[in-house]
Structure formats: structure tokens, C-alpha cells
N, C-alpha and C positions, 0 to 999 in steps of 0.2 A: 523754531529751531533751538528750543531750550535744551534738547538732548545733545546738542553739539557744544553747548556752553559750559565753561567751568570744568573741563576735564571729564565731562560725562561721556564724551565720545570714547575715551580710553576705557572707561568702566564698561560701557556697552560692548566694545570690541573684545574685552577680556571675557565677558559673559558669553559672547558668541563663540570665542575660541575654546572655552571650557566645554560648551555644549558640543561643538564639533569633535573635540577630543574624546568626550564620553561616548558620543555616537560611534566614532570609529572603533574604539576599544570594544564596545558592546557588539558591534557588527562582526568584528574579527572573532570574538569568542563564540558567537552564535554559529558562524560558519565552521569553526573548528569542531564545535559540538555536533553539528549536522554531519560532517564528514566522519567523525568518530563513531556516531551512531550507525551510519551506513556501513562502515567497515566491520563493526561488531555484528551487524545483521548478516553481512556476507560471510563472516567467519562462522556464524551459527549455522548457516545453510550448508557450508562445506562439511561440517561434522555430522550432520543429520543424514540418515539414509532415507531414500524414498521407498514407500511400500510397494509401488509399482512404476512401470515405465511412464504412464500418463502423468503421474504426479511429478516424476523426475524432470520431464521436459517442460511442464507448465508451471512448475514452482517459481522460477524467476519472474514470470509475469504476474501471478496472483499474489506473491509476497511483496513485490515492489509497487504494484499499481492498485490492486483491489484491497488487499489487507489493511493498508493504512486508512482507507475509507470506512472499513467495517469496524476496525479496532476502536473501542471506547464509546461506540454509539449506543445509547440506551435502547434504541429501537430493536437491536439484535440481542438484548440481554437474555430473554427467555430461550431463544434458539441457541444462543451460545451455551447456556447451561445444559440443554438437552444434548447438544453435540459433544460437549465436554464429557458428559457421562457415557455417551455411546463410544467415543474414542477410547476412553479408559477401559470400558468393558471389552472392546475389540483388541486391546493391547497396542494401540497406536498412539499412546500419550506422548512418547518421545519422538514420534515421527511427524505429527501434525498437531497444531493447536486448534482450538475451536474457531478462532478467527480465520486461520488459514483454510480450514475446512469449508467454512461459509464462502470464503473467496474462491476456493476451488470449484464449489458448486455454481457460483455465479459465472465463472469463466466457462464452465461446461454449458450452462444455459445459453450463453452468448455464442460460443464457438461452434458447437456441433451442428445446430441448424444452418449456420452460414456455410460451414464446410460441406454439409450434405447437399445444400442447395447448389453450391459451386460444382460439386461432383455430378449432380443431376444435370446441370446446365451443360457441362462438358461431356455428357453421356458416358461417363465412366461408371456411374453408380445408378442402378435401376431400382428405384423405389418410388412409391407414391408420395405426394406432398404431405399427407397426414403422417406418414412414417417419419419424414424429415422433421416436421414440427414436433412430433412426440419425442424425438430424440433429445430434446431439451429437458424433458421431465423424467427421463429414465435414470 
């Protein structure tokens, strides 16, 4: 119990309080930074026009959920460069980034087969199973 002797308890308590104070300040600053980044992202989305209706309605999903997983990953670097060049040559540089385009493609790969299978199950859509599976890659 030598940490309690000779005023060591007061020093240890002071260290603990300084640690808690630094932790709380850092936590508050990080939360403010996260909300500021989210607001800037939403403001950027409001100013940009969607090239078509499908991008307009799916943009909130792929920019908020899929694009952060794609952004900055070295696995996507070659594809990112290819898609950046294709978007520039198509005149869509201001509409979509390469990361958003990759995310858009991933959303389409996941959504359209599920949507097609659901419509087939409800007998609203008459197509063969291989047409539905191929819709992910078109």
C-alpha cells in the first residue's frame, strides 16, 4: 500500500483526473470533427447533379455506406485510376468520383439480382433465373 503513503494518493488522483480530462476533450473534438465531415459531405451532395435517376436515388446509400469502405483501399487503386479516366472522358468528373462509381457498381451488383428475384417471386416480372443473375453484371 505504498501508493497510498506520503501523498502518493493525491498525485495518482491528479494523474487520473488529467487523463480523464484529456480523454474527454479529445472525444469531444473527434465527435465535432465527425459531424463537421458529415455535414460537408451532405452539402457536397446537395450541390452536385445526378447524371440519371438511378444515381440520384441510390447516391445516399452508396456515398454513406459503400464509398467509405472503398475510399483509400489499395486494392481498388488500379480500378480507381481506370474509372477516373473513363469518368473524365465521359464528362462526368463533376458528377461522380471514381470511389463513388465503384460503390455505385457494387450497389447495383447487390440490388438488382435481389430486386429481380423478389419481382419474380411475386410473379410481377417474368424472366428466367439466369437473366436475373446476369443483371448484376450488365
